[in-house]
C-alpha positions in Angstrom: 79.7 18.4 30.3 79.8 21.3 32.5 78.6 22.0 35.8 75.0 19.7 36.2 72.9 21.2 39.4 69.8 19.4 40.4 69.3 21.6 43.4 65.1 23.1 44.2 64.7 25.9 47.1 61.0 27.0 47.7 58.8 28.6 49.8 55.3 27.7 51.1 52.7 26.5 53.4 52.1 22.7 54.5 49.1 21.4 53.3 48.3 18.7 56.6 51.3 17.6 58.8 53.6 15.8 58.5 53.3 11.8 57.7 56.0 9.8 59.3 56.7 6.5 59.6 60.5 3.7 60.6 62.5 2.3 57.7 64.5 0.0 57.4 65.8 -0.5 61.3 65.4 3.1 62.5 66.1 5.3 60.1 63.0 7.9 60.1 60.9 9.0 56.9 58.6 12.1 56.8 56.2 12.7 54.0 54.4 16.5 54.1 52.6 18.6 50.5 53.8 22.1 50.0 51.8 24.9 48.6 53.5 27.1 46.7 51.9 30.2 45.2 52.1 32.3 42.5 50.3 35.7 40.5 51.0 36.5 37.8 48.8 38.6 34.8 46.9 36.9 31.7 47.3 38.5 28.4 43.5 40.7 29.9 46.0 41.7 32.3 43.8 40.7 35.0 45.3 39.0 37.8 46.3 35.1 37.9 46.6 33.1 41.3 47.5 29.5 41.4 48.7 27.0 43.3 50.6 24.6 43.3 51.5 21.6 45.2 54.4 20.0 45.4 55.7 16.0 47.2 58.4 17.1 50.8 60.4 13.7 51.5 62.3 14.4 54.5 65.1 11.7 56.0 67.0 11.2 59.4 67.2 14.4 61.8 64.9 16.1 58.8 62.0 13.7 59.5 61.8 14.5 63.1 62.7 17.9 62.5 59.0 18.0 59.9 57.7 15.7 62.9 57.4 18.4 65.3 57.2 21.5 63.4 55.2 21.0 60.3 51.7 21.1 61.0 49.4 21.7 58.8 49.2 25.9 57.6 53.0 25.9 59.1 54.9 28.3 56.9 58.5 27.6 55.5 61.3 27.0 53.0 62.9 23.7 51.9 65.7 23.4 49.3 66.5 20.0 48.3 66.3 18.0 45.4 64.5 16.7 42.3 63.7 12.8 42.6 62.0 10.7 40.0 60.0 7.7 41.0 57.8 4.8 39.3 55.7 2.1 40.4 53.1 -0.2 39.2 49.4 0.8 39.9 47.0 -2.6 40.6 45.9 -1.6 37.8 49.5 -3.0 36.2 49.5 0.5 34.2 53.3 1.6 35.1 53.1 5.2 37.7 55.3 7.9 38.5 56.1 10.8 40.6 58.2 13.6 41.5 59.7 15.1 44.7 61.4 16.6 47.3 64.6 15.2 48.5 65.1 17.9 51.4 68.5 18.3 52.3 67.7 22.1 54.7 64.4 23.2 56.2 63.8 26.9 57.2 60.5 28.1 59.6 59.4 31.7 59.1 58.9 33.0 62.0 55.5 34.4 62.6 55.2 38.2 64.0 53.0 38.8 66.8 50.5 42.2 65.8 50.0 44.3 68.2 
């Protein structure tokens, strides 16, 4: 089998402050949704703008960084990997989710306007 890579790179804005909690011992977990915008021209030549919402998960030291730096509207870029999960809802149906487990995060510095 050829090299198989599970890697995602996204730039966008936080939809809310990072939600942080402690799990199993001292391990920290942070979650945030990122808005990623795209635009394209449709068949009529009109520009269409679309926003995708992506769930991000930060673990350990990366969760600490998310807690300190990611507030609603923060622009940042992540590198990570896709992870699929499933669970049983209260009504007994099986639900599926996809999230990105973040490996690296960088923040866009805002330049002051004169």
